[in-house]
N, C-alpha and C positions, 0 to 999 in steps of 0.2 A: 536701870541696870543696878544689880545687887553687887555691894562692896564685897571683898574677900571675906571679911568677918561675918557678914550676913549670910554668905554662901556656906561657910563652915558651920555656923549656927543651924542653918537649915538642913545641912548634911546630918548633923549630930541628932537633930529632931526626928529626920525621917528614919535614920538607922535605929534608934531607940524604940521608935513606934513599931517598926517592922519586927525587931527582935523580940518585942513583947507580944506577939501573937498568941492568942490563947492556946493552951495545949489541949486540944480537943481530940476525941477518938477518930481513928481513920474510918472510913466508910466500909461497910461489910461487903458491898458488891459495887460494881462499876469499874473504873480504871483503878489501877493500883496506885497508892500515894506516890507522887513524885514521879510517876511514869510519863514520858514524853511522847510515846508511841500512840497512845490513845487506844489501846487494847482494851476490849470489853469483856466482861463476864456477867453472868446472871442467867436467869431462866427464861427470859424473854417475855413473850405474850401472857398477859393474864388470863385467868379461867373466865368462862362466859358470866360466872356469878359476880364478878368483881365490877366495881364502878368504873364505868369508862372515863378516862382522863389522860392528859398527856403526860409522856415521861418528863422528868425533870433533869436538866443537865446543869450541873454547877460548874463555874469557871472561877477559880480562885484569882487572888491578886499577886502583886510584885512580890518576889522572894518567898513565895508561900508554896503550899502543896495542897492536894484534895483533903488532907486530914483536917483542914480548918472547918469543914462543913459538918463536922460531927454532931454538934448541937441542932442545927437546923434539920439535919437527916433524922435524927431521933424524933423531933416534933412532927415531922411529916409522916413518919412511920406511926406515930401515935395517933395521927388523923386518919390512918388507914391505907396509907402508901406501902406498897410491897418494895423489897430491896431491888426487885426486877423493874422498877419504875423509876429508880433514882441512880443518876449516873454522874461522875466527877471527871471532868476533862483535866489531865495532868499535862504540864507544858514547861518549857524553858522560858521563863519571862525576859530573858536578855536577848531577845531578837525582835525583829521589827513586826509591829502589829499588822500593818497594811500588806506587807509582801510575804510574810511567812505564816504568822499564827492564825489568821482568819481562815487560811486554806486548810490548815490541819484541823481546825474546829470544825470546818464544813465536812471533811472526811468523817470525823468522829459523830457528828449529828447524823450524817447519812447511814452510819452503821448503827447508831442507836435506833433509827427508824427502820431499818431493815431487821434487826433483831426483835423489836417490839411489834412491828406492824403498825406503828403509829404514823399518820400523816404528818403531824406536826409536834414539836417539843415546846417546852417552856424553858427559857434560859434564866438562871439566876447567878449574878456576877457580883464580885466584891473588888472594889478599888480598880487597879489596872485592868482587870478582867472585863470591866465595863466597856473600855475601849476595844478590846479584842472582840467581844460579842457584837458591839454596835457596827464595827467594821464588817464583820460577817453578814449582819442583817442588811446594811446599806449598800455595800459594794461587792459583797462576796457571794451573792445569789442565796442568801438564807431567808429573805422575806417570805416566801411561800411556805417555809418549813418551820417557822417560828409563831407561836400563837400569843404567848405573853414573855416580855423581857422585864427583868428586875434588876435594878442597880443598887448596891448597897455602897455608900460612900465612894462612888466613882468620881474620877477626875474629869467630868465630862466636858468641862470647859478649860480644863488644865489646872495644874497646881503649881505655884511658885517654889515649892520645896523641892520639885523635882530638878531644879537648876543646879542644885547641889551635886548631883551625879550625872548630869547631862553630857559632860565632857567625855565620859568613857562608857556610858550605858545607853543602848538604843531604847530601852523601855523608857528610861528617865526622860530622854529627848522627846519620845512620844507623848509624855504626860506633860511637858511643859506648855504654858500658855502660849497660843499662837503657833504651835507645832504644825507640821505638815498633816498629822493625823487629826488634831484637834480642830484645825481649820476646815478640813474636808468633811468631817463628820458633822460639824455644825453649820455648813453651808446649805441653803435652802431648807429643806424639811429637816428638822431635827429628830423627828419620829416618824419615818416614812412607812408607807404600806399599811396593810391591815393588822400589823402587830399592835398589842395593846402594851403600853409601856408604863412602868412604875419606877420611881426612885425613893430611896430613904437616905436622909442626910442628917448630920449633927452640927449644932452651932457651937460645939467645942472640939472639932475634929482637928487634931494637931498636925495631920499629914496634908489634908485637903485645904489649900489656902487660895482664894478666899473659900469660906464655908458653902456658900451658895453656887460653887462650881458645878454641884451634883444636879440639881433640878434642871429638867429640859421642858421646853415648850411642846405641849401636846401630850405630856405625860402625866400620870397621877403622882405628884411629889408630896412626900410626907416627911415633915420634920420630926426627928425622934427625941428631941431635947438634948441634953448635954451628955454626949457620949463620946468616948475616945474612938479613934478610927477602927481599931480592931474589935472593940467592944459590941459593935453592932452584930457580929457574927454570933454571939452568945445572948443577946439581950431579948428576953421574953416578949415585950410588947413589939419589937421589931419583928421577931418571928411570928407573931400573930398577925402583924399586917401583911407580911409576905404570904402566909397561908391564905389569908382571906382573899388577897388579890388572886392567887393561883385558883381559888375556887370561883372567883367571880365570872 
């Protein structure tokens, strides 16, 4: 059990890390930054001359919005992805992962598939978004519709820093070690179905405690060195690793 002083220090650490999210440009297409409705825009299916690949759906973390994906989106565009293949799910992080958010993500993915004509999508999540996407895949019927799943700095086994805000925030409760969400996601097969899983984690992550909460049994788990929690979003080697996995 954490002392009051430890919880206050953890809260300060968590708040400072989340407030220090990199100021990245918002996406040019997909959901509007900060939108919780999951509305889509874009031109849809690619021309017959384009390389066939899955649309990518980005899912941001706690207290963030789709704008955090600007750097990775630019890198994917440089690799040949069109805006019509890149989508960002915007949602309210202060709600329950298992009861609300995975259902909204399911509807969003269904709309992406309808708009693009794709059978499956690739999911790329940061931090808390890793729990949302895992719940969708494991319990929300998403398994058949997801090809690759990527977690950047996800609290996949929980993080003790979340205790600092768990008293008043559902998302923080979901991220605590041993929570209902964490316990169910890690029961049985941690990486179920035919989905290909990858995680990227830092041994200097000030938000994820312990650092090795991110890797999952059955996933391709990649340590990225000493990076802060939000720095994985704009790190070039991490981006290269994610893009290589999406091409695999």
